[in-house]
C-alpha positions as CSV (number, residue, x, y, z in Angstrom):
1,M,-12.1,2.1,25.9
2,H,-12.0,4.5,23.0
3,F,-10.2,3.8,19.8
4,A,-9.3,6.5,17.2
5,Q,-10.7,5.9,13.8
6,L,-8.2,4.5,11.3
7,P,-7.1,7.1,8.8
8,Q,-8.3,6.1,5.3
9,V,-8.2,7.5,1.8
10,E,-10.1,6.5,-1.4
11,A,-8.0,4.9,-4.1
12,A,-8.9,7.6,-6.5
13,A,-7.5,10.2,-4.1
14,V,-4.0,8.8,-3.7
15,P,-1.6,11.4,-5.3
16,A,0.2,10.1,-8.4
17,D,3.5,10.9,-6.6
18,G,2.5,9.5,-3.2
19,L,4.4,6.9,-1.4
20,L,2.5,3.6,-1.7
21,L,3.3,0.6,0.4
22,D,1.9,-2.6,-0.9
23,V,1.7,-5.3,1.8
24,R,0.5,-8.2,-0.3
25,E,2.3,-11.4,-0.9
26,D,4.8,-12.0,-3.8
27,D,2.3,-13.8,-6.0
28,E,-0.3,-11.0,-5.6
29,W,2.4,-8.4,-6.4
30,A,3.6,-10.2,-9.5
31,A,0.0,-10.4,-10.9
32,G,-0.5,-6.7,-10.7
33,H,0.8,-3.7,-8.7
34,V,1.2,0.1,-8.8
35,E,4.3,1.1,-10.6
36,G,6.8,2.7,-8.1
37,A,5.1,1.2,-5.1
38,L,7.2,-0.1,-2.3
39,H,6.5,-3.9,-1.8
40,I,6.9,-5.2,1.7
41,P,4.7,-8.2,2.5
42,M,2.7,-7.8,5.8
43,G,4.8,-10.4,7.6
44,Q,8.0,-8.5,6.8
45,V,7.0,-5.0,7.8
46,V,8.5,-5.1,11.3
47,A,11.8,-6.6,10.0
48,R,12.0,-4.1,7.1
49,F,10.8,-1.1,9.1
50,D,14.1,0.8,8.5
51,E,13.6,0.4,4.7
52,L,10.1,1.9,5.0
53,T,11.2,4.8,7.2
54,A,14.0,5.6,4.7
55,A,11.5,5.7,1.9
56,A,9.1,7.9,3.9
57,G,11.8,10.4,4.9
58,E,10.6,13.3,7.0
59,G,6.9,13.6,7.2
60,R,6.0,11.9,3.9
61,R,2.6,10.2,4.1
62,V,2.6,6.4,3.6
63,H,-0.5,5.1,1.6
64,V,-0.8,1.4,2.6
65,M,-2.7,-1.1,0.5
66,C,-3.4,-4.8,0.1
67,R,-6.1,-6.6,-1.9
68,V,-9.2,-5.3,-0.2
69,G,-8.0,-3.3,2.9
70,G,-7.8,-5.8,5.8
71,R,-4.1,-6.4,5.9
72,S,-3.3,-2.9,5.1
73,A,-5.5,-1.6,7.9
74,Q,-3.5,-3.7,10.4
75,V,-0.2,-2.4,9.0
76,T,-1.5,1.2,9.0
77,Q,-2.5,0.8,12.6
78,Y,1.1,-0.4,13.4
79,L,2.7,2.4,11.4
80,V,0.6,5.1,13.1
81,A,1.5,3.7,16.5
82,Q,5.2,4.0,15.4
83,G,4.7,7.7,14.7
84,L,4.4,7.6,10.9
85,D,1.9,9.5,8.9
86,A,0.1,6.5,7.4
87,V,-3.3,6.0,5.8
88,N,-5.1,2.9,4.6
89,V,-6.2,2.8,1.0
90,D,-9.9,1.9,1.4
91,G,-10.8,-1.1,-0.8
92,G,-7.2,-1.8,-1.6
93,M,-6.1,-3.0,-5.1
94,L,-9.7,-3.9,-6.0
95,A,-10.7,-0.3,-5.5
96,W,-7.6,0.9,-7.3
97,D,-8.4,-1.2,-10.3
98,A,-12.1,-0.2,-10.2
99,A,-11.1,3.5,-10.1
100,G,-9.1,2.9,-13.4
101,R,-5.8,3.7,-11.8
102,P,-2.8,2.2,-13.6
103,M,-1.2,-1.1,-12.8
104,V,1.8,-3.1,-14.1
105,S,2.7,-6.7,-13.7
106,G,5.7,-9.1,-13.8
107,P,9.4,-8.4,-13.4
108,D,9.5,-6.1,-16.4
109,G,6.7,-3.9,-15.1
110,T,4.4,-4.0,-18.2
111,A,0.9,-2.8,-18.1
112,E,-0.3,-5.6,-20.4
113,G,-1.9,-8.4,-18.4
114,A,-1.9,-6.8,-15.0
115,F,-4.7,-7.9,-12.7
116,V,-5.6,-8.1,-9.0
117,L,-5.0,-11.5,-7.6
């Protein structure tokens, strides 16, 4: 059996205006996340699929991320199977942080104190 390679992108290569789907849990999101990212925990992706497709619109690429890339790889695989243009952010939020990309935290979205949980 032959499996296609999962599409991936480095955290540093995600466009600033790209659609970012964060599939981490609520506590992880609260600790630190990318401003403007769509937050749908992995366990809710199927139930909230319409919300995701509305955000993606016609042909907009979905950059999927979690903490290190395992959960987001599974979600990316599902989204690709559903016909969406989705890519896994290799290394997840840890790679995002290591690349010096901006993060915010808490309900008010401040940059101060943001970290990867």
